[in-house]
Structure formats: structure tokens, C-alpha cells
N, C-alpha and C positions, 0 to 999 in steps of 0.2 A: 469489852475493848479497853485496853490500857490507855492511860493518858497520852503516852507517846504515839500509839497507833491512831488515837483519835485526833491528835494534832496533825499528823501527816494526812489523814483522810480529810481533815477539815481545811486544808490549805486552799483548795479551789474556792470554797464558799467564802473563806476569809478574804481572798483576793477580789471576789465579786463585790463584797461589801465595801472594800476600801479603794478600789480603782474606779476611775471614771467609767461610765457605761461604754463609751467608745473604745477605751483601752482594753477593758475586760473582753469586749466582743472580739477585738482583734486577736488577743492572746488565745482565747478559747475556741474560736470558730474554726470550722473546716471549710472546704470549697463547696460551692453549690448547696445541695440539701444537707451536707454534713454527714452523710451515711458512713463514710470511712472513719472520720474522726470519732463518731459516736460508738463505733464497734471496737475501738482500739483497746480500751481498758479491759473490757469483758473477755476479749480474746485470750489474754494471758491466764485468766482464772479457769479456763477450760483445760489447761495443761495439768496432768496428774502425775504423781510420784509414787514409786514403790520404795519406801524407806528401808534401809538396812539396820540390823541390830547387832548387838555384841561387838560394837566398835568403840574405840577410845576416842571420845570427842572433847577431851579436856582442853587441848590446845587447838586453835584454829588458824588457818592461813587464808586470808582474804585477798592476798596479793595476786596480781596478774602482770604479765609483761605486755606493754603496748608499744609496738614498733621498736622493740628491743630495749625499752626502758621500763623499770618497775613502776607500778601504780599500786598504792596501798589498798585500794578498793577496786572492785571489778566494774566500776562505772565511771563515766565522765560526764561533763556538762555539754550538752549539744548547743550548736549555735542558735542564738535568738537575738532579734533586734529589739529596739525600744526599751532596753534595760534601764536607761536613765529616766525614762518616763515612769517605769514601775517604781523606782527608788532613785533619789538623787545621786547616790554613789554608784549606781549601775554596775557596769562590768568590773569596777574595782572591788566592790563588795563581793561579787561572785568569785572573782579571782582570789581574793584573800582567803575566803572560806574554803575554796577548793584546794588552794595550796596547803592550808593547814590540815586538810583531810588527806593529803597526799595523792590527789587525783589529777586528772587532765581536764582542761577547759578548751573547748573549741570556740573561737571568737568569730562572730559574724563579720563579713566584709562591710556590712552597714553599721558597725558598732559606733556608739557615741563617745567612746573613750579612745585616746591615742594608743596605738599598739605599744609604744615605748613605756607608757604608764602601766599598762597591763603587765608587760614583761617585768617591770620593776617590782611587782609584788612577789616575785619568785615562783609564780605558778608555772607549771609546764603547760604550754599552750600551742594549739594548732590553729591555723587560719582556715576559715571556710571561705571558698571563693566561687563565684559565678564567672563564667567567661562571657564577655560581650561579643556582639557581632564582629567588631573590630578588635581583634585580640590585643593589639598594642595598648589599648586603653586599660588593660589589666596589669600592664607591666609595672607602673609606679606603685600600685597597691601591693603586688607580690614582692617587689624589692623592699618596700618599707617594712613588710612583715618579716622578711629575712633579717633585715638590719636590727629589728627589735627582738629577735630571738625566737621566732616561731620555729617549732620543731617538726612540723609537717603541714601539708596543705590538704584540705578536704575539698575535693572538687564536686560541687553539686551538679548531678547529671540529669535530674528529673524536671528541669524547669526551662524548656524551650520557650514557653510562655508562662505567665503567672496565672494560676488557676483563679477563676472568678469567685469572689466572695460577695455575699449579700449583706447589706447593712440595714439595721433597724432604724438608724437615724443618720447622723453625720459619719463619714469615714474618719478613722483615727488620724489620718494624715492632716485633716483640717484642724486638729486640736493640739498636736504636739509641736514643740519648739524645733524648727528645722536645724538649729545649731547643735542638737543632741543626736544627730544622725550623720552617717557617712563622713566622719571627721578625718578618716585616714586616706581620703582621696586628695590628690593635689588640687590646689585652688584653680588651676587652669584646666582641669579635666572638663570634658563635655558631659555633664550629668545625664542628659537625655541619651547620648550615645552609649555611655557606660551602663545605662539601665536596660538597654535592649539586649535581652539574653540571646546567646548564640543558638540558632535553630539548626545548626549543622555540626553540633558537638560530636566529636569522634575520638577514636582511640589515639590518633595523633596528638590530640590536645592533652591527653594524660602525659604522654612522653614530653611534650613541650613544657608543661608546667614543671615536671621533674627536672628537666634540663635547665630551665630558667632559674629555678630556686635552689637546686641542689638538695632538695628535701624529698622524703618519701611522700607519695601521693595516695590518698584514700579516695575511692570513688563512692560517693554517697547517692542513694536513690535506687539501689538495685532491688528488684522484687522478683525478677524472672531468672531462673537458673541458666537459661540460654544466653544471658548477657555476661556470665562470669568469665568465659574464655576470652572475650574481647578485652575485658578489664585486665586480666592477668597478662595477656600477651602484650598489652600496652605498658606493662610494668607497674601496675597498681600494687602497693604494699598491703592493701586491705580493701575489702568491699564492705560497704555499709548498707545493710538492709533497712530501707526507710521508705515510707510513703509520704514524707514531708509533713508528718502530723495530720494527714488527711487534708492537706491544704492545696494539693495539686489536682490529680485526677480523682474526682469523687467516685465511689464504688470500687476503688482499687482494693485489693485484698489487704487484710491486716498483716502487720509484720510478723506476728506470732505464727500465722499460717504460712507466710512466705519463707521464713527463716530456715526450716529444715532442708528444703530442696536446694537453697542457695549454699548452705554449709556443705551439703553432700557434693555439690558441683565443685566447690573450692578444694575439697579433699586435702586440707592442711597446707596447701601451697601458698596461702596468704592468710592474714587474719580476717575474721568476720566480726562485724559489729552490728548492733541493732538498736533502733529507738522506736518510740511509738506506744504510748499508753502505759508505760511502766511506772508504777506508783508505790510498790511495796517490795520488801525483801523477798517475798515469795515470787513476785514477778521476776526479780533478778535471777533467782535460782532457776525458774522456768526457762528463761532465755539462755542461760548458760547450759542447761541440760539439753536444749534443742540445738546447740551447736555454736552459740556466740562465744567469742573470746572475751567480749566486754559489751556492756550496754551503755547507751547514752541517754541522758534525761533532758527533755526540752521544757515542757510546761511546768513540771514539778519544781525545778529551781526558780523559774519565774514567779510562781505563786509564793514560794518561800522568800523570794527577794523583796516582797512587800514589807517584810520585817528587816530588811537590810542584811548586812553581813551576818548578824546573829541568826537570822532566819535560815540562811543558806547553810551555815555551820550546823545548826540543829538538824536540818534535813539530812546532811551527810551522816551525822552521828546516829540519828534514829534509824536511818536506812541500814547502817552497818549493824545496829543492834538487832533489827529484824532479820537480816540475812544470817547473822550468827546463830540466832535461835533456829531458823529454818535448817541450817546445815546440821546442827546438833540433832535435831529431831529426825533428819533424814539419814543420820548415821555417817555423816561426812566430816572430815577434818580439814578439807581444802576445797576451794571452789573449782579446782582443776578436775575434780572427780564428779562434778555435777551430772555428767552424762550417765553415770552409773545408776542413778535413781529415777531416770525418766521412764514413765509408763508408756509403752509403745502405742497405746490407743490413739488413733488419729484425732487431731484437733477438730 
């Protein structure tokens, strides 16, 4: 294993050694017994390729279009909270590194950094949003994101309630500074009310968010191909295959297993994204081959963030190096052709 690959592979253990037990548990754990979370990484390694030969792979193109705008790499940073607990610079470090890499960052609605400060880094960013039972409580947050330059809204659809997590000791919320969370909500907001997730989320909410913000809406949390039509009929610009990092319904299928059927159901009518367990350039190639337009990384950037902006920058750079090697060895000069080397053997 090269030093670069070893560094990426060692990020999780490095975070375990440097973060408090409560914080590392929160970042790494899944719901209940953690079955889904534990299966995520290995699921991508079961994808197989049939490489092509006698192809010119001198020059490579890693760029993709995300909601009509170019991204220099076919991945973005998924929304995660507690970034300022992982590193004092939090979302700002992630944003600066991602802007330098030419990628997209999705910002958690519970972020510990003001949206305006994130936008000032120059990163192209999208807001992740939950809708509460009383929809009006989401309006100030959505308006503030639009004013700060958010380019899209990612509506999380898989959280009618928060999945149960087990704790070895104290819960992380007992250890972190509350001032580093939810800083983009108005001071007069009802925190308890805003925290109660909508259990009646429906297609009309997708349209409402789009109308309220004037932004494209991505529906995150799709695992069943039967849910695609309702997303698209509601006007979703993309569907995001996600099991919430295994943090919602335990024993839900891996995103690697769910992705092909969802992509087939979309049939090119919208973009398809995926997250969950992606750790290497080979994983990225596998996801693109299975039908994703781009992938999003959740835990990997958090583990890299332990080293601040430099760590996240190195993560982007080394992932790009791994993907470049994988493309050349597969006989591809662009990520747009990843589908051409997929072995059809079922996962």
C-alpha cells in the first residue's frame, strides 16, 4: 500500500485516537445494532469491473455537471454536524478545502458556522434541510441560506423520527458546546418545535421548498425505486440514494445495492447521487459505473477534518489521485464513461 492510500485508509483510526470517545462514537456509529453502517464499506468492494484496453488514457477528465454547474471532481461533501467539535475551524476548513478542490459542499442545517461565513469562502454550497412539523419554522433557515448564496436545497426525506443510537457512556450532546450548533436558526425560534421532524412529509413539501427558495431541490434518502416517480413528479432536480450512513433504519440495504434500481427508475430524467461507505477512488468509480452522476462523502471528510483544512485538502487530492489511476487502469479517459466497464454480475 502506498503512503497516500495508507493515509486515507488510516483516517478513521486517526480520528478514533484524537477525538473524545463520545464524539468518535457519534461520528462513527449507526442506529441500533449498526448492521447497515457496518455493511456500507464492504458493499462497494463487491462491485467488479471489466477494463478496456488499447485506449488512450494520457489525458483524463474528472469533471461532472451538478445541477447544471461544473464540479472539478465527481464527489462532494455530504452534510454532517459537529464539525466545530471535530476541529475548531469546522465548516470553514471543510469549505475552503472543498472550494480549492473545485467541489460542492452540502451544509447541515445544524451547522455551527454562519451560512454567510461559509459562502464567503467561495465554495459552491447547498443547504441540507429537515422540515419540522410546523413548516413555518423552517422558513427563516431557508431564507437565510438563500441570502447567503446557497445554490440548492437537499431535503432529507428519511427522518420522520431520529433512529435510536446506543451509547457506551455519555451521549455526545452532554459534552459539546451548544454554541457550536444550530447557529443559523433565529434566536426567537422554538428549538423544541423545530427539532420535531415532520412525519407527514410528502411530495407537496418538495414543491413548497422549491417555491419558497427558488432553488433546485434534491431529495435525499431514496432507497426504493418505487419512490422515484413521486420525487420527480414533485419537481426534484435530483434523487440522492442514501441510508443516512446507517443511522436511521438499521438493516436497511446498502446504498451500493440500492443504487442500480434507483438509477434505472430515474432513466436520466434527473440526476442521481449516492453516499454511504465510499472511501477510495475505486469506490467512486464503482458508484459512477452503477449509475450515479456523483457521490457524496460523509464520514471520510469528518475523519480528515481532524487535521483541519490541510487534512480535508489532502483527502480531496489523494482521492483524485486514486480515481485517476483507476480510470487509466480501466481504460477510461473520463468519468462519464464509467458505466462502460461495469461487470454485470449482481452485487
